[in-house]
C-alpha positions as CSV (number, residue, x, y, z in Angstrom):
1,M,-25.1,-34.6,53.1
2,D,-24.2,-33.9,56.7
3,Q,-26.7,-35.9,58.7
4,T,-26.4,-33.6,61.7
5,A,-27.7,-30.4,60.0
6,A,-31.4,-29.7,60.7
7,V,-33.3,-29.2,57.4
8,I,-36.5,-27.1,57.0
9,V,-38.5,-27.3,53.8
10,S,-41.8,-25.7,52.9
11,S,-44.8,-28.0,52.2
12,F,-44.9,-26.5,48.7
13,D,-41.3,-27.3,47.9
14,L,-41.6,-30.8,49.4
15,K,-44.5,-31.6,47.1
16,R,-42.8,-30.3,44.0
17,L,-39.5,-32.1,44.9
18,E,-41.2,-35.4,45.5
19,Q,-43.0,-35.1,42.1
20,L,-39.6,-34.3,40.5
21,I,-37.8,-37.2,42.1
22,E,-40.6,-39.6,41.0
23,Q,-39.9,-38.8,37.3
24,P,-37.8,-41.6,35.8
25,A,-35.6,-39.1,33.9
26,Y,-34.2,-38.0,37.2
27,H,-33.7,-41.3,39.1
28,N,-30.0,-41.5,38.4
29,F,-29.0,-38.0,39.4
30,I,-26.8,-38.0,42.5
31,G,-28.8,-35.2,44.0
32,A,-32.0,-37.1,43.6
33,E,-30.6,-39.9,45.7
34,A,-29.5,-37.4,48.3
35,L,-32.9,-35.7,48.4
36,L,-34.6,-39.1,48.8
37,A,-32.5,-39.7,51.8
38,E,-32.8,-36.2,53.2
39,L,-36.5,-35.2,52.7
40,P,-38.0,-37.8,55.2
41,R,-36.1,-36.2,58.1
42,A,-36.8,-32.6,57.1
43,T,-39.1,-30.4,59.2
44,V,-41.9,-29.4,56.9
45,V,-43.7,-26.1,57.4
46,A,-46.2,-24.0,55.5
47,P,-44.6,-21.7,52.9
48,D,-45.5,-18.6,54.9
49,Q,-43.8,-20.1,58.0
50,I,-40.3,-20.5,56.4
51,P,-37.9,-18.4,58.4
52,D,-36.1,-15.8,56.4
53,D,-32.7,-17.4,57.0
54,I,-33.6,-20.8,55.4
55,V,-32.3,-21.8,51.9
56,T,-35.4,-22.6,49.8
57,M,-35.9,-23.3,46.1
58,N,-35.1,-20.2,44.0
59,S,-33.5,-18.3,46.9
60,T,-30.1,-16.8,46.3
61,T,-27.5,-17.6,49.0
62,R,-23.9,-16.8,49.5
63,V,-21.9,-19.9,50.2
64,E,-18.3,-20.3,51.1
65,D,-16.0,-23.2,50.2
66,E,-14.1,-23.6,53.5
67,L,-11.3,-25.5,51.8
68,N,-10.2,-22.7,49.6
69,G,-12.0,-19.7,51.1
70,K,-13.8,-18.7,47.9
71,S,-17.4,-17.6,48.2
72,H,-20.2,-17.8,45.5
73,E,-23.8,-16.8,45.2
74,L,-25.9,-19.8,44.4
75,T,-29.6,-20.3,43.7
76,P,-31.1,-23.8,44.0
77,V,-33.5,-24.2,41.0
78,Y,-35.5,-27.0,39.4
79,P,-33.6,-28.8,36.6
80,R,-35.6,-27.1,33.8
81,D,-34.4,-23.7,35.2
82,A,-30.7,-24.5,35.5
83,D,-29.7,-22.6,32.4
84,G,-25.9,-23.1,32.7
85,S,-25.1,-19.9,34.5
86,P,-22.7,-20.5,37.4
87,D,-25.1,-19.1,40.0
88,M,-28.1,-21.3,39.1
89,V,-27.6,-24.8,40.4
90,S,-30.0,-27.6,39.9
91,V,-31.5,-29.1,43.1
92,L,-30.4,-32.4,41.7
93,A,-26.8,-31.4,41.6
94,P,-24.9,-32.4,44.7
95,V,-24.4,-28.8,46.0
96,G,-28.0,-27.9,45.1
97,S,-29.5,-30.8,47.2
98,A,-26.9,-30.2,49.9
99,M,-27.8,-26.6,50.6
100,L,-31.6,-26.9,50.3
101,G,-33.3,-26.4,53.7
102,L,-30.3,-25.2,55.6
103,R,-30.2,-22.2,57.8
104,V,-27.8,-19.3,57.2
105,G,-24.5,-20.1,59.0
106,Q,-24.8,-23.8,58.9
107,S,-21.9,-25.9,57.4
108,I,-22.3,-29.0,55.4
109,K,-20.1,-31.5,53.6
110,W,-21.0,-33.0,50.3
111,Q,-19.5,-35.3,47.7
112,V,-18.6,-33.5,44.4
113,P,-18.3,-35.4,41.1
114,G,-14.9,-36.9,40.9
115,G,-14.1,-36.9,44.7
């Protein structure tokens, strides 16, 4: 993840994400490692204090791949809710963990599988 982007997370999402990451079944996911690195520097706020322009769990967001100009609607979800549809992305996938907590308009860089 881009270490310069400010990240905002609700206290509710933080608690659930920490519980998820603690599960041994998810320790080797690339996104779990990224979340472990990212969550300690996040600004944590009450769920009702999350600004409307912050990407949270289960919020659908239009993202643009700046390398090819394509845009997609993506929704970061918990692994159990990632049903294989292209718009539902697990928070433990690289793009899911990268977009969580960002503000609309922010840019990030993230490592995708294979390069």
